[in-house]
C-alpha positions in Angstrom: -54.2 27.2 -23.8 -55.4 24.0 -25.5 -55.3 25.9 -28.9 -51.7 27.0 -28.2 -50.7 23.5 -27.2 -52.4 22.1 -30.4 -50.6 24.5 -32.7 -47.2 23.9 -31.0 -47.7 20.1 -31.5 -48.7 20.6 -35.1 -45.7 22.8 -35.7 -43.3 20.2 -34.2 -45.1 17.5 -36.3 -44.6 19.5 -39.5 -40.9 20.2 -38.8 -40.4 16.5 -37.9 -42.0 15.4 -41.2 -39.8 17.9 -43.1 -36.7 16.6 -41.4 -37.6 13.0 -42.2 -38.3 14.0 -45.8 -35.0 15.8 -46.2 -33.2 12.8 -44.6 -34.9 10.4 -47.0 -33.8 12.5 -49.9 -30.3 12.4 -48.7 -30.4 8.7 -48.2 -32.0 8.0 -51.6 -29.4 9.8 -53.7 -29.5 7.1 -56.4 -27.6 9.1 -59.0 -24.9 10.3 -56.5 -25.9 14.0 -57.2 -23.4 15.7 -54.8 -21.1 18.5 -55.7 -17.5 17.2 -55.7 -18.3 13.7 -56.9 -16.3 12.4 -59.8 -16.0 9.4 -62.0 -13.4 8.2 -64.6 -14.5 5.9 -67.4 -12.3 4.0 -69.8 -13.5 3.0 -73.3 -12.8 -0.4 -74.9 -13.1 -1.5 -78.5 -13.8 -4.9 -79.8 -10.8 -6.8 -81.4 -12.2 -9.4 -83.8 -8.8 -11.2 -84.1 -8.6 -12.0 -80.5 -12.4 -11.8 -79.8 -11.6 -9.6 -76.8 -12.1 -5.9 -75.8 -9.0 -3.8 -75.7 -8.4 -0.5 -74.1 -8.8 2.3 -76.7 -6.9 4.9 -74.7 -10.0 7.1 -74.6 -11.0 8.4 -71.2 -14.1 10.2 -70.0 -13.5 12.2 -66.7 -16.8 13.3 -65.3 -17.3 15.5 -62.1 -20.1 17.6 -60.6 -18.7 21.1 -60.3 -21.7 23.0 -59.0 -25.4 23.4 -58.6 -27.8 25.9 -60.2 -31.4 26.8 -59.8 -33.2 26.4 -63.2 -37.0 26.8 -63.5 -37.4 26.6 -59.7 -35.5 23.3 -59.6 -31.9 22.6 -58.4 -29.8 21.1 -61.2 -26.3 19.7 -60.8 -23.6 20.9 -63.2 -21.8 18.0 -64.8 -18.4 18.5 -66.5 -17.1 15.8 -68.9 -13.5 15.9 -70.2 -12.8 13.4 -72.9 -9.2 12.7 -74.0 -7.5 10.1 -76.2 -10.0 10.2 -79.1 -7.5 12.0 -81.4 -8.8 10.1 -84.5 -12.3 11.3 -83.8 -13.7 7.8 -83.6 -17.5 8.2 -84.0 -18.2 5.3 -81.7 -16.8 7.2 -78.7 -17.3 10.7 -77.3 -15.3 13.6 -78.9 -12.3 15.0 -77.3 -12.9 18.1 -75.3 -14.8 19.6 -72.3 -18.6 19.5 -72.2 -21.2 20.5 -69.6 -24.7 19.5 -68.8 -27.3 20.1 -66.0 -29.1 17.2 -64.5 -31.4 16.5 -61.5 -33.2 13.6 -60.0 -37.0 13.9 -60.4 -38.3 11.2 -58.1 -36.1 8.4 -59.5 -35.9 9.8 -63.1 -32.7 11.6 -64.2 -33.5 14.5 -66.4 -31.6 17.5 -68.0 -32.5 21.2 -68.0 -34.6 20.6 -71.2 -36.8 18.1 -69.4 -35.4 15.1 -71.4 -35.1 11.9 -69.6 -31.6 10.6 -69.3 -32.4 7.5 -67.2 -35.2 6.1 -65.1 -34.8 3.7 -62.2 -38.6 3.3 -61.5 -40.4 3.0 -64.8 -40.4 -0.4 -66.5 -42.4 0.6 -69.6 -40.8 0.8 -73.0 -39.8 4.4 -73.7 -39.3 6.0 -77.2 -36.0 7.8 -77.4 -35.8 9.0 -81.0 -37.6 8.6 -84.3 -35.5 8.1 -87.5 -36.3 7.4 -91.1 -35.0 3.9 -90.8 -36.8 3.1 -87.5 -37.1 4.2 -83.9 -34.8 3.9 -80.9 -36.2 2.6 -77.6 -35.2 2.0 -73.9 -36.7 -0.3 -71.4 -35.6 -0.8 -67.7 -35.3 -4.5 -66.8 -37.0 -5.9 -63.7 -33.9 -8.0 -63.0 -30.9 -6.5 -61.4 -27.3 -7.6 -62.1 -24.1 -7.6 -60.1 -21.1 -6.2 -61.9 -17.5 -6.9 -61.0 -15.1 -4.1 -62.4 -11.7 -2.7 -61.7 -13.4 0.0 -59.6 -15.4 -2.4 -57.4 -18.5 -4.5 -57.3 -21.9 -2.9 -58.0 -25.4 -4.1 -57.8 -27.0 -2.5 -60.9 -30.4 -1.8 -62.5 -30.1 -2.6 -66.2 -31.7 -0.7 -69.1 -32.0 -2.3 -72.5 -31.6 0.0 -75.6 -32.7 -1.3 -79.0 -34.2 -0.2 -82.3 -37.2 -1.3 -84.3 -38.1 -0.8 -87.9 -41.1 1.3 -88.9 -42.9 -2.0 -89.3 -42.1 -2.9 -85.7 -39.4 -5.5 -86.3 -36.5 -5.4 -83.8 -33.0 -4.9 -85.2 -30.3 -7.5 -84.1 -28.4 -5.2 -81.6 -29.3 -4.6 -78.0 -27.2 -2.4 -75.8 -27.2 -2.5 -72.0 -26.7 0.5 -69.6 -26.0 -0.1 -66.0 -26.6 2.3 -63.0 -26.1 1.6 -59.3 -27.8 3.1 -56.3 -25.6 5.7 -54.8 -23.0 5.5 -57.5 -24.9 6.6 -60.7 -23.7 5.5 -64.2 -21.4 2.4 -64.1 -21.2 0.6 -67.5 -22.6 0.5 -71.0 -22.3 -1.4 -74.2 -22.1 0.2 -77.7 -23.1 -1.6 -80.9 -24.4 -1.0 -84.4 -28.1 -1.7 -84.8 -27.4 -4.2 -87.7 -25.1 -6.4 -85.7 -25.5 -8.4 -82.5 -21.7 -8.1 -81.9 -20.9 -5.4 -79.2 -18.5 -2.9 -80.8 -17.4 -1.1 -77.7 -17.7 -0.9 -73.9 -17.6 2.0 -71.5 -16.9 1.1 -67.9 -16.2 2.9 -64.6 -12.5 2.8 -63.9 -12.4 4.8 -60.6 -14.6 7.3 -58.6 -14.8 9.5 -55.6 -18.2 9.7 -53.9 -18.9 12.1 -51.1 
């Protein structure tokens, strides 16, 4: 009887731990990976005459349209529809419909190829891409920042993106990428590596989070 009681208690304990783990996973949905969630981003370009950023008319509509099991992991299928880039401005995303698969690997957003899209936990400098002229890096800042946008107020983690020459010298530009817990991607700056002037902005205009 004691053995039966022991195994029953152990079973209840394991089930309780699994429930707690599942609940924690639900509560820690940093990247808002839920089927049906959607975001609309507007793109702004720099106007040197007025020294302001004006609406380019280019819109990125993003939604999670499904989930699929890939290599024993559940990935969420993202659909992006970009409109308004009729002149094919290379600064912004091309017009059209695109899909990608993403999942949250313990605070790190990765795609189906295992490439890191964003990290909310690792503060080390990370090499993104090697080029003949130099290398591109990202680094998560320890400091957080509150953003006030048309779509709301968001407390964000901030990632810096910058380039270095092969000799290790940093180029003038630094871009900033903002993510918010429970909302995902919020805002980013876009610039040319040779200039410290921000060329464009991409910012969250509206969203629907389940």
